[in-house]
Every structure is written in C-alpha cells, then in structure tokens.
N, C-alpha and C positions, 0 to 999 in steps of 0.2 A: 333387374343389371343385365347393361347392355352387354355384347360380344363382339369383336372385331374379329375379320378374319385377315391373316397374312399368309406369302407365299415365301418359305428362305429356300436359296438354293447355295447351300453349302457343303463341304467335306470336312471331316475327322480323320486325323491319324493318329498314332499310337508312337509315340518318342519315350525313347531312356530320359533318366531325372538329370542328366549330365550331358545331355547334349542340347548346343546355341541353339538360340531359334536363329537362320541365317537373315541376313538382310536381303533385302528385294527392292528395294534401288535399281533401276536398270533394267528391271523386266518391260516390257515391252508396252507401254502406257501409263509404268506408275514414275511419275515424275520425284514423289515424294512419301518419305513415311511419315503419318504424322506422330506426335508424341506419344510415347504411352501412358492410360491409363491405369490404376489398379483399382480391381472390384473386389469387394467382398461378398458375397452369394450364398444364400441359402435356400434351399428345395424340398418339402415334404411332398412325397408322390402318394398317392392314391387310387386305389384297386379294391376290386372284389378280393375275397378271401383266397378264390381260385386264382386268382392274376388275369381274368378275363380280357382287360384290356390289354395287358402286356402281353398274354399271349397274342396277340391281332395286330403287337404292332403300336400300337396306341401308347400315348406318356399322356398322364395326366397330373401334374401338379398344382402347388402355390411357392410364388418364389419372393423374396424379400430379397432387399440389396438390389442395385442396378437400376437404371431406366427403366428398365421391364420390368417390374415388380409386377407381382400379383396371379391371376390365376390364369394357366397355360395349359391348353393340350395342344398336343400334334398328334396328327394324324400319320397310318404309315407313310412311307416314302417310295415317290415316283421318281428315280431315278435320284439325281439331284436333289428333287425339289421336293419339297415340306412342308403341308399345308398347316398352322397354325393358328389355335382360336385365342382369344384372349378377352377376361372380363376383370375389373378394377380387383383389389384386393379385398375391401368393404369389410366388416369387423369379424363375424366369422372366419375363424380357423381352421373347422374339421367337415364344417356343412359347403358342399359344392354348389357353385351355381345352377339352378338347373337351365338355364340357358345356354350353357357352354356343356350341361350333360344331353343333352336335345340331342347330336349327330349321332350319336353312340349307343342312344337308348337300347336297339334291338342289340346290344352285346351287352350292358351292364343289365337292362331289365329292370327287375325287381329289387335287386340284390343291393343290400349296403356295400358303403362305399369306405374303408380302412386306413389308416397310414400304413404304408411295406416298405417305404425306402426315404433315409434323410439323405442330402446330399450336399456337402459342403463344397462350394469351388473359391480360390483363389487364383484371380486373372488377370492378367494383362492384356490389354486391349487395343489395340492400335488399328490406325486408317490405313489405306495405300491409296495416295492422292494425283489425282489427275493433275497437265498442266494448269490448268484452271482452279481448282482446287476441290474440284468433286469429288464424292469420293465412289471409289472404283468399290472396293473392297474393306472388310474388316477380318480383322487377326487375332484373334484370341490364344496368349498360352496358357493354359488350365492345368493349374495343380488340383486334384479331386481328392475328396475323402466323403466313398459310399457307405453307408450303414443301414443296414435291416433293420427292418421293425416289426413286420407282422408272424414271419416265419423266420428263423434262424437268425442268427447273430454276428455274423461277420460283419466285418468292415473292410474294405478294398481300397487301396490308397493306389493312383496312378497320374501320371502325365499327360496330359494331350494336346495338338493344335487343332484348333479349327479352322479352315477361311471361310466367308459367309459371303457372296456375292451383295454387291449394292447396285453399284450402275454399269457395275464391269461382266463379262460377257463369258462362253465357257472355254474359249481361250486362254484370256485370265487365270481360271481355274483351273487347268491342266498346264500352266506355266509355274504356277506355287508350286502343286505336286513336283514337277521334275524336278525344282528347286529342295522340294522340304527332302523330297526321296533322296536326293543327292547327301544331304545332310546324315539322313541315317533312320528317319521316320517311314512307319508305312503303313498304310491306307488301316483305319478302324475294324477292327474287324466286330465288334462289339455296332447292334445298331443305332443306338444310345449311351447315356452315362447310364441312366436304371437300369437300360438289359446288362450292364458289364456289374452293376450291383445286384442281381438276383439273380447271377450266373448260377445256375444246378439247382434252382427254385422254380422258374416257368418253364415249364412242355412246350415251345414252339407249336401254331399251327402247322399239318403237314404240308409240304411242299404241292403243287400238283405234280404228277409225274408227266415223264418227258413223252411224245409218241411213242420213241422206239421200247421205251418201257412199258406203254400198254400193250401194244403188240406182243408181249410175251409176257402177260401178267394172267392170273391166273382169273376168272369171273368174278372170283370176291374182291379182291383186290384192286381191278378195272371200276369195279363197282363203287368202294370206297371212295374211288377219286370223283369217280362220275357227281357223286352224292357230293361230294366237297366242297367242289368249283359249285357247282348249283345252289348250295347254304350259300358259301360267302358273295355270287351272284345276288341272292335273296337280301343281307344286309347289306351288303353298298346298294341294293336299287331302296333298299328303307333309310339310307342314312342319304340319299339323294330326295327324296319325297317329303323327310322332316327341313331339308334344307330351301324347300320349295322348286325347286329347279322345275322347268316346264317339259312335261312328256311322264314325269316321274311316277303318278299312279298307275299308267299304263303299264310301263315298265315292268312297275313290283307285282303287277296281277300276271305279267304274263311271266317273272320268277317263281311265284307261288304256282303258277298253272304248271309250270316244267316241272317241278320239285315233284308235285304231288302225281304226274303223269310218270317219271321216272318210278314213284313206289308199286305203282299199276304192272308198268311194263317190267320191272325188276323184282315184282315179289315171288318170284316161284322160287328167287335165289334167298331169301332171306329167310331165316328159322323164323319168326314171330309176323306170321302171313297177319294174322288178323292186327297186331298191333301197326302192320305196317297201311293195313289198312285204313284203321282209326285216323292211325295219322296222316293218311289220304283224303279223308273225309275232314280233318282241320284243315288244311290247305285248301281244301274246297272251300269250307267255310272262311278263311282269308282272300278266297276271289271275292267271295260274295260281298265279304265288308269292302274293296276296294271297287266293287265293279260301279255302283249306279253314280259316281260323281264320275267314270271316266265315261261309261255310256252315256250321260249327258252330257258331257261335252263332245262328243264324236256326234251325237243328236243334233246338238244345237250349230256345231259346223257344217253337217250337214245340210239341213235343212236351210241357213244362212246362203251357201253355195247356189241350192235350188230355187230358192225364192230370187236370188241377185242373175238369175241367169233366163229370169219371164222376163218378156214386153213389158215394160210399166204399165199398159194400159189393161194387162190381166191382169193386176195385183189390185184387188182390191181391197182397200181398208189398209190398217196399219200391221198388219202380216208381221213383217218382217221385226217388228221392236216387240211383239206382243211373245212370237217364239223366242227371243233370244231374255226377255225379259224373264219370262218364265223357265226358261231350263237353267239360267243361270242361278237365277236361285235354287230350282233342284242342288246344281252343280255343290251353290258356297255349303248348304244344308248337308250334301252328301259326304264332304266334305267333312264337316266339322264329326260325323257320325262313324269316317272314315280313321281318324283322329283320336276316338275313343276307342275305337277296336286296339288301335296300334300300342294302347295303353295299357289294354288290357291286362290282369292277370292269364288268360287265355292265348292269347297271343305269347308271352312269357312262358308259359308251360309249352306250347306247340314250337319254341326255338329250345326250351331245353329237351327239350327230345330231339329234335333233329341234330344238336349235338351229338347226344350217346349215342345214336345210329351210326353217327359218320366217324365219333370217337373209339367206337367198341361194337363193331358188327357183328351178329352172328349168322353163319352162311349155315345154308343145307349143303348137301353131299355137292350138289352145283357147283359149289361155291370155288372148290379145289381143282373143276377141269379147266382147260384153256379159255380167256375170255370170247378168241375168236370164234372157238364150235358152241359155245351158249348164247352167245348175243346172237346169233346168225338164229340159232333157233327161235328167241325173244323177239325177234323183230317179224320175221316170217308168220309168227302168231299173232303179233298185233294188226301186220298186213290180210290174215283172215278175218279180223273184225272188224276192217274197214270193206275188207268186199259183203262180206254181211249185208253191211249198213246200206252198202250204193244197190245193197236188191231190196232192202225192204223200203230203200226210195222209188225202186222203180213197181211195186207193189202198192205201195199207198196209193190211195185216192185224192183225186184232187181235195182240198181248201186247208184246215188245218190237220189232216191228218199224212198230207205232204208236208206242210213247213215242219211239223216235227221230225219225222224219220231226211229231209235234207239237215235240218239240226243234226239230230243222232250223228251224219253223215261227217258233218263237219266237226264232231268232238272227235271221231275215229281218226281222223285225217290228222287233228291238230296233232292227238297222241301218235302216230305214225311217225309223222314227220319229229316233231321232237328225239323221239328212239333215233329215227335215225340219225342226228344229230347228233346225240350225244354218244352214239354207238361208232361213229365217223374216223375216228381216229385208231380204233381196233379195227373196224371192218371195209376202210379206206374209201376210195372210191367209187364201189356200187353204192354205197349208203349214204353219198353225198349226192349222188346223182338220184336216188331214190326220194331223198330230202328235197330235193328241187322241184321235181315231178308232184309230188304232192303237198307243196305248198301251193300251185297251181291252182289242186284242189281247192282247199282250206280257201286259197282266197278269195277263189269264187262261190263257193259255199256262204263266208263269211260278208260277200257282199253282200249275198242275198240278206241273209239276217240281219244284216242292217234296214235293211228295206221294210222287213216287216215289222222293227220295230216304229221304222220311222213310219209308215202306213197304219199303223193302232195311234200314235199320237196324232199323226194328221185328221184320221176318225174323229177323234176325240174333240179336235179342235171344233172341226164342222158341226161336229155337234153340239157343242158347247154355243158358236155362233151364232147356229139354229134359236136355240134355246134365248138368248138373245135380243133375239129381233135385229142381227147383222148380217151381212152380204156373205153365205161364205161357198163362193164359187172357187175363189181362189184355192183354196183346204179340198178341193173335191179334185180341181188339175192337179196339184201337187201328186196328190193320191193316186191319180190314174198315170202320172208319169214314172212313179215308185213302183206302179205293178209292171209297166213297161222296164224298165230296169231289174226289177227280181225275174225275170220271166227272159231276158238277156244273160244276169248270172246264173238261171241255169243252164241254159243253151254253153255257155263257157262249161261250167262243171261238166255236162257229159263230153262235150270233145278235150277235158282234160282229162278226165279218166279212161276215154277211147285210146289215149297213145299212152296210159302206165300200165307199163307189162309186170306183172307179178310172177306171171310164170318161169318154175324154175329157179327165181329168188333166193331161194337157201343157197344151189348149187352158186349161183355165182357168188353169194357171200362167201363163201368157205374157200374157194376157188384161192 
C-alpha cells in the first residue's frame, strides 16, 4: 500500500457555539468566498495502550467521509506546519498499514495498536479565492464530538474554526486570525482534536528546560533534561533514516554514541550504575549495527576522491570502478543489516530502557547537588581520561600499537567533547571553548582513523590484483599517499593537543 506525504500549514481556534463566522471578503487578496460545503467526517484514532504516539504529538487515524478519506498520520507541529502521511482506506479497519507506521516505528516498536478515540465532525468548509479564482486557503467551521474508547468513557463536544493555507501565505493567516479574534475566537489550546478528546489521559513528554532553569537546576534535574533531549534526537534520527534521508545513518550513529557517552560520563549520578553500563553497552551495539553502512559510504567517497586526484597515466586499470562497485555492494548489504537491527526486539527493548531512565530516573546523593558543581567535577574526570590516553600515544611503539593508542585517544576526545557540549547550558562559555578545542583533536584523530581503514582496504586490493595477475601499482601509490595523510593527521593532533589547556579547568568551570 502506497503512502503520500503532504505539508499542512494551518491554525485552529476555539469558539463558542453561538458565535457567527465572520465574512472574510475584503481581507487583502481575498476576492470572494466560495460556496460552503457541508461534510460529515468520522475518524477512529489508533495508538498504543500507553498512548506513546499521542505523548509525542503524533496522531494516527482512519477517516471516512470527505475528499481525503483514508489512513492519516500527522507528525508533530513545526510552527504552523505539520507533515501528514496518507494511505488509501483499504478493506482493513483495525490493521494499520505497515508503510504508514514506518516513520514512527521507534515510537510504536512492537506494541499492538488499539482504537483509543472516535471523533465525529460536522464540517462547513469554504474556500477563500483570489481574483483569478485560485484557492488561497480553506476555512472550516467544525462541530466536533470526541469519544474516548480505550481508557475512560468521556464524551466531549466543542466547536472550532480552522484555516489551512493553499496558495496563500503567512500574511493571510495573520489577517484571518485577526478577524476571528475580533469575532471572539481564541487560538486553540489543544494541539489536535485527539489531544482534546484524550484530555486527562495522556501525560505529554517533558518539555526541555530553558537555559536559565538549567543553571539553577540540581544535577539530577539537569541530567534528566540532557538524556531526554538526546533520546528525542535518537528517535528523530531513526525517523529520518527510515525515510531515506541522505546522511541519516551517520547522524543516527552519532545520536547513539552521544547517549552512550552520556551514560558513561554521568554514570556516578545514576543509582543503578550497573544498569547504566549495560545500557551504554547496548547503545554501543546499536552504533556497531549502524557502522558498516556508514563506513563503506565514507570509504567509497574518500577513495573516489583520492583516485580522481591522480594523473590519468598513473591510474592503471579500472581502479575507480572496481572500488566503487565493491563498496556500493558492501554499503547495500550493510544497510539491509542495519534495517534488520532497527526492527529487532533487541533495539525496541533498548528504547524501552531509555524511556525508563528518562521518565523515572533514580539518582545518587550527588543528584541533589547543584548541577554546576557536579558537572564541572564530571567534566574534569573525562578530561583526565583524555590526558591519560594521550600519554599512551606518546609511549606507544610505532605500527599497530600506535594506531590503537591513537584510536583510544580519539574515543576519549569524543567523550570529552560530547560531555562538554551537553553541559554547555549549565557551565557556559568555558564548556563551549573546551568542546571547540577538543573537537579539533577529535577531527585530526578521526582523519587518522580514516586512513587506517583506507590503507587496510588498499592493501587488500593490491594483494588481490597481484593474485589475479593484474597491475597493483595504483593501489600501492594510493596506499603511500594515505600514509602521508596519516602522518599529517598525527601532526595536526599533536599541534591541537599542545594548544589545549586543561590546567585549572575545574576552577574555571565553577567560576
């Protein structure tokens, strides 16, 4: 069953039953108002037993009546805009189309969906037209009856007005709102008809704390905010990955790494240290499940650029084509494995545990201390880890031992950077500056690690060429160039490290 996506830009207003809908002819650009059409709409809304979709501002319904009858999923508002996904009605009345559920699979997981509300709407709909007869907007006068189904049995009735843009703009929206406010209407308090129907049943997801609140918060309160934001980011990256957005695998892997890193950094604050460590390990598994597809993509692009930069007479054989075909196949197979992981019970239970730690956190006594003091102490702790890792690089022998030591330093730099960025709203400019400085270290070490991967692959290609009786000259040349790039990356790392000042860091952070 196919789905289509549309973006609605609309505003909804609460209004008394007796209020007269004002005529909108005369508003700038509106030449006339089309004949009102009366519609009878009925929709059954579906959700999990715990209202996971509604909690995150998502509505899923099967609507009958009107021109847009079918299965509809509306994603959370972004200002006045909202994305709606649609599928045809089909014959099933209780089985939601799988394709429609895919964008919110990380929210629904493997939980069954049940009818939670039935909403009947008697609608008078008219069009605002310009001089040429073009539709600027649609105006709806709705009399609504909402009935709770799954939990509770309340029935609510109300009236609301809605204006949805067609070819009109935000100026028109503002003018309509002004006219309706003058008539006694007020902007709708509920985010949707479903939210109004389920009032009292759904506990909405916590809103992020403002920066001034975070600066005054306890360490436990601030950590709950950090983990909540990062979980939201992971779920959003999951949605974009399933939608096939470019770069989404990489972005989701970063989101998983940030969460795992946070659980390690803030571990001393969590009452269940073993549980947090286990959860961090599961996030590491998720990152590994996302890794091969991204690594193949990065490696293919890197080697493509490397080959393209060579003089044509030094590229012997179909080097670029062979590398591109091989790594595309690796990326394709890896993506299939990634999607299998994202549909697994293991992934869904990981998300369940993350929900638990955000909704019902349990802290040690440090959780009641001021966030500024505790966060500074934890950040210094991660800085010391980086310092020890860099000492390991300085003491390592050349070759594989140094490669491993540099990789370890990179991981510690990444952890320190992520920690500083997550603590920035509490610790301010000092944390910002530290994150920027450490990012340079992380990037140079990341460049080095990319050459480790590319040199390994180029060595394998050269060996294969030799066995097959082909000319491996170009692979050897590219390998040498990557060795040069590796040493340049190490010099950049050493320079960035020499400019990083960790002396007196805790005093500066607490100032």
